C-alpha positions in Angstrom: 27.4 17.6 0.1 26.2 20.0 -2.6 22.8 20.0 -4.2 24.1 18.3 -7.3 25.8 15.5 -5.3 22.6 14.9 -3.4 20.8 14.7 -6.7 23.3 12.1 -8.0 23.2 10.1 -4.8 19.4 9.9 -4.7 19.2 8.8 -8.4 22.0 6.3 -7.9 20.1 4.9 -4.9 17.0 4.5 -7.2 19.2 2.5 -9.6 20.1 0.2 -6.7 16.5 -0.2 -5.7 15.5 -1.1 -9.3 18.3 -3.6 -9.5 17.1 -5.2 -6.2 13.6 -5.4 -7.6 14.9 -7.1 -10.8 17.0 -9.6 -8.7 14.0 -10.4 -6.6 12.1 -11.5 -9.6 14.8 -13.9 -10.8 13.6 -17.4 -9.9 16.1 -19.5 -8.0 15.5 -22.9 -6.4 14.0 -21.1 -3.4 10.5 -19.9 -3.2 10.3 -16.1 -3.2 7.0 -14.3 -2.7 8.2 -11.4 -4.9 7.8 -13.5 -8.0 4.1 -12.9 -7.7 4.3 -9.1 -7.4 3.6 -8.5 -11.1 0.8 -11.0 -11.6 -2.5 -9.4 -12.1 -5.8 -11.2 -11.5 -9.1 -10.3 -13.1 -11.2 -9.8 -9.9 -14.7 -8.6 -10.6 -13.7 -6.9 -13.8 -10.7 -5.2 -12.2 -7.0 -6.1 -12.7 -5.7 -6.6 -9.2 -2.3 -7.8 -8.0 -2.3 -11.3 -6.4 -0.7 -9.8 -3.3 -3.8 -7.7 -2.7 -6.1 -10.7 -2.9 -4.3 -13.3 -1.0 -1.7 -14.0 1.7 1.5 -15.5 0.4 3.4 -17.8 2.7 6.7 -19.8 2.3 6.1 -23.0 4.4 9.1 -24.7 2.8 12.2 -23.5 1.0 10.8 -24.7 -2.4 7.1 -24.0 -2.0 4.8 -20.9 -2.0 1.3 -21.1 -0.6 -1.3 -18.5 -1.8 -4.3 -18.3 0.4 -7.0 -15.9 -1.0 -9.1 -14.0 1.5 -12.1 -14.4 -0.8 -12.2 -18.1 -1.7 -14.3 -17.3 -4.8 -11.2 -15.7 -6.3 -9.2 -18.9 -6.0 -9.8 -20.0 -9.6 -9.1 -16.5 -11.0 -5.8 -16.4 -9.1 -4.9 -19.9 -10.4 -5.6 -18.9 -14.0 -3.5 -15.7 -13.6 -0.5 -17.7 -12.3 -0.9 -20.3 -15.1 -1.0 -17.5 -17.7 2.1 -15.8 -16.3 5.7 -16.5 -17.4 6.6 -18.1 -14.1 6.7 -21.5 -15.7 5.2 -23.1 -12.5 2.0 -25.2 -12.5 -0.1 -24.3 -9.5 -2.0 -26.9 -7.6 -5.4 -25.9 -6.2 -6.8 -27.8 -3.2 -10.0 -25.7 -2.9 -8.6 -23.7 0.0 -5.2 -22.5 -1.3 -2.9 -22.7 -4.2 0.5 -24.4 -3.8 3.4 -23.4 -6.1 6.3 -25.9 -6.1 9.6 -24.4 -7.2 11.7 -27.2 -8.8 15.5 -27.0 -8.5 16.8 -25.5 -11.7 19.3 -27.5 -13.7 22.9 -26.4 -14.0 22.3 -25.0 -17.5 19.2 -23.0 -16.2 21.2 -21.6 -13.3 23.8 -20.4 -15.7 21.1 -18.7 -17.8 19.8 -17.0 -14.6 23.3 -15.8 -13.8 23.6 -14.3 -17.3 20.2 -12.6 -16.7 21.4 -11.2 -13.4 24.6 -10.0 -15.1 22.5 -8.2 -17.7 20.5 -6.5 -14.9 23.7 -5.5 -13.1 25.2 -4.0 -16.3 22.0 -2.0 -16.9 22.2 -0.7 -13.4 25.8 0.3 -13.9 24.9 2.1 -17.1 22.1 3.9 -15.3 24.5 5.0 -12.6 27.0 6.3 -15.2 24.2 8.2 -16.9 23.4 9.8 -13.5 27.1 10.8 -13.2 27.0 12.3 -16.7 23.8 14.3 -15.9 25.3 15.5 -12.6 28.5 16.5 -14.3 26.6 18.5 -16.9 24.6 20.2 -14.2 27.8 21.2 -12.4 29.3 22.5 -15.6 26.2 24.6 -16.4 25.9 26.1 -12.9 27.1 29.6 -13.2 27.6 29.9 -9.4 30.4 27.4 -9.6 34.0 28.4 -10.2 36.3 26.2 -12.3 37.8 24.7 -9.1 34.3 24.1 -7.7 33.3 22.2 -10.9 36.4 20.0 -10.6 35.7 19.3 -6.9 32.1 18.5 -7.7 33.1 16.2 -10.5 35.6 14.4 -8.3 32.9 13.9 -5.6 30.5 12.6 -8.2 33.1 10.2 -9.5 33.7 8.9 -6.0 30.0 8.4 -5.5 29.8 6.7 -8.9 32.6 4.3 -8.0 30.9 3.5 -4.6 27.6 2.7 -6.3 29.2 0.6 -9.1 31.0 -1.4 -6.4 27.6 -1.9 -4.6 26.1 -3.2 -7.8 29.1 -5.6 -8.2 28.6 -6.8 -4.7 24.9 -7.3 -5.1 25.6 -9.3 -8.3 28.2 -11.5 -6.5 25.7 -12.3 -3.8 22.9 -13.0 -6.2 25.2 -15.2 -8.4 26.1 -17.3 -5.3 22.4 -17.6 -4.4 21.5 -18.7 -7.9 24.3 -21.2 -8.3 23.7 -22.8 -4.9 22.1 -26.2 -5.1 
């Protein structure tokens, strides 16, 4: 593989990673600890991620339990979760916070699938942008002959097709997960 193809592959891999991160934040009927990744808690004047202040467990398929290491931060964590866009009401028992994940309605599941499709389309566009950039690099590289540029473009296109297929496969898996009752 050439330097340009390696560049394209590494950037396309980053596109897949970003898609995976987006998919992990889509709330299904199952409890997923990653939904708390972006929630910041005001902890002694510092904005701190929930995951650095507490252990997050999944005791049941539809429940998350957040156990803070410092019990004095329990109320701050609860406030941060309430203020977030999760749409879940936390219940605080003085020791930990329970987050029940209700089963989404059929209509809500369809909305979530559309959201996932949007994320997948964004990933495909990003992958195609990487292809465009790599092709431009190949064309501008003076050390490449015309045949080398054609071979490079062909290799980049093959790589692009592979990654677009991976995105489609990830979308299909996520759609099945979201639509599952």
